[in-house]
N, C-alpha and C positions, 0 to 999 in steps of 0.2 A: 458095736454100738453099746454105750454105757446105759445101764438101767438106773434110773434116778427115782428116789422117794423124796418128796418135798414135805417138810414138817412145818406147819404154820398156815395161816390164812389171812394174814394182814396185808398191808399195801405192798411191801416188798415181795411177799410170797406170791401175790397175784401176778406181779410183773415178771417174776422169775418163772412161774408156771407157764405163762403165755410164751415167754422166750424159749424155754426148753422144749415146749410142744412144737416149735417151728425149727428146732435144731436137728442135728444128726443123733442126738441122744434120745432115749425113750423115757418119758415121764410115766412111770407105771402106777403112781398113786400119790394122792394128797392125804396126809394124816393131819387132822385138826380137830380140836375139841369144840370149836364153835359150830353149832348145828345149822346156822344160817350161812355163814361165810364159807365153811368147808365145801359144801356141795356146790356153791356158786363158783368158787375158784376152780374146782374140778371141772365144772361145765365149761367155763371159759377156755380151759386148757385141753378139753376133750379127753379126760382121764377119769379114774375112779377115786372115790373118797371113802375114808373110814375114820371113826373116832374111837375105834376099839383097838387097844394096843396088841391084843391077841391076834388081830387080823392084819398086822403090819406086813406089807409085801417084802419079798426078798429083792435086794438091789445091790448095785456096786457102790453107789454113793448115796448117802443120806444127808440132805441139806436142811439144817435147822434154822428156819427163818422165823424166829419168835422174838419177843422183847428181850433186851439185853439181860435183865435180871432173871429171866426164865431159862436161859440157855442151859446152865448146868443141871437144873432140876428136870427139864424135859429130856435131855440126853440120858440122864441116869435112870429115868423111868421106863425107857423103851428097850425091848429085846432086839437089839441090832446085832447082826452077825459080826463076829470078831474080825473077819477078813475084809469087811467093808470099810470104805472111807467115811468118816463122820465129820462133817464140817459145819461150823456155824457161820452166819453171815453178818455178825455184829462188828462194827468198826472199832469200838472202844473196849471190847471184851477180849482178854488174853486167850491164847489157845488152850491153856490149861484149865479153862472153865469147863471143858469137856472132860469127863472122868478118865482117869489114867487107864482104866480097864480097856479102853478103846485104843489099840496100838496105832491105828492109822487115823490120828486126829488131825484136823486141819481147820483153816479159816478161809472162807470164800467171800470176800467183801466187795460188793459193787458200790462204787462211789457215785451216788446219785440220790436225789430226793424222789420218793415214790408216793403216789396218791391213787387210791382205788378208783378205777374207771378211767384213768388217764394213761394213754399209750406212751411208752418211751422206747426208743430204739436202743436195744441192748448192745448192738454192734458198736455204738459210740461211747459206751460206758466203760471206764477203766475198772478192771477187776484185780484186786490185790489178794495174793495167795500166801499162805503160810502152812507148812507141814511139820509134823512132829519129827519125821525122819525124811531124808532125801530120797529114799528108795521109791516112794510112790508119787513123788512130785511130778514126773512127766505125765502120769496118768491123769492127775487132777488138772494139770495145765492143758492137756489135750481136750478135756471136757470144757474148760473155761474158754478155749479158743473157738469152740463151736458157737459161743454166744457173743464174744467180743473180740475186736481187733487189738485191744490194748490189755494185755495181761502182764502183771508184774509181781515180783516177790517182795513182800514187806513183812518184817517180823512185828511182834506185838508193840514194841517200842516205837517203831516207825509209823505203824498204823495209828497209834494214839495221836501223833502229830497230824496225820492225814485227816483223821476224824475231827480234830480241833479246827483245822483249816476249813473243813466243810461246814462246821457250825458257824464260823464267822462269815464265810462266803454265801451261805444259803440261809440258815435259820435267822442269823442276826440281820442279814440284808432284808429278808422278808419282814422282819419286825419293824425295820425302818420304813418299808413300804406302808405297813399298817399305821405307823405314826404319821406319815404323810397323809394318809386317808383321813385320820382323825382331825388333823389340822385343817384340811380342806372343809370337813363337815362343820367345823366351828364357824366358818365363813359362809355356810349354806351352799357349798359347792360339791359336786359329785366326784367320786374317786376316779372315774374314767378319764378325767382331764389330765392326770399324770401318767397314764398308761404309755403314751408314746415316749415320754421321758424315761420311764423305767426300761422300756424295750431298747432304746438307743444307748442307755448307760451300760446295760448288760452286753449289747452287741459290741460296743467299743472295748470293753474289758476283755472280751473273747478274742478280738482281732489284734489287740495291742501286744507288744513284746512283754510288757508288764503293766498292770492296772495303774500303778503310780504315775506312769507317763501320760495318762489321759485324764488325770484328776483336774477338775474344774471347781469353781465356786468361790465364795468370799473367803473361806479359810485358807486356800492355797495362795490367794492374793494378799493375805493378811489385811483384809478389809474390815477393820475393827468397828467402823461406824455401822456397817450393815449387820455385823454380828451382834452388836448391842441392841439394834432394833429387833432382831429376831429373838433374842433372849427376853426382851420386854414382852413380846407376844406370848411367851411361854411362862409368864409369871404365875399363872394359875396351875402350872404343872411342874413343880420343882424337880421331880425326877427326870422328866424329859429335858428340862432346862440344863440339868447337870450333864446329861448325855450329850446334848448339843455342844456344850462348852468343852467337854472332854474330847470328843471326836474332832472338833475344830482345832483344838490345840495339837492333837495327834497329826492331823493333816498338815498343819503348818510346820511342825517340827520335822516330819519326815520329808516334806517337799523341799526343805532347805538343803537336804543331803543328796538330792537327785542331780 
């Protein structure tokens, strides 16, 4: 059984803590500076919490689940045993953000969006690993496989593309949902009206061999008359009008190549 210390108390830390608590690994401690969230995450995972670096527990693996810009600072500030694996969970941060004094540096990146209080099944989440040397890779992989059925190796360069793909597929897609909500509100209509459309769009993309094969709408048909009417409705929002025009052009250009 691997002993794990989880460093952080944000959305990802909460989901990781709950997943580890149900696995064959032992979550021995949450270390977090947030006096409200730290104890709450520890309670959800049934483990202990501390905000005192001098009381950091001894473990085999230290998972640093903090904001991207804080990874190096947090790792450097803690007295972690040199024999332990020290891994951060950030998709776009290179492995060398962890100070070189830690010989067993790693990345442990779950590709998913996380929200406090929302349950996700870690078994379905791809986890991407990178290690500073190959000698401890099997150990980290064994731990990862207690959480997920999909564990792959990806170096920092590959992971940058994975993270970028996630931004388009998740963050940007959600921003478009929000744009749809705002457009409906201009007509005095409620957001729930497009929820079935959002659900079916995501479901089709997940079951298709490629999302491009299930693309629909005026852009893929090159219906310029409808697009012109839509752009007119966006005349009071030039930024969104530009987004509409750019994405429509992208859909048409890529659909011609299918």
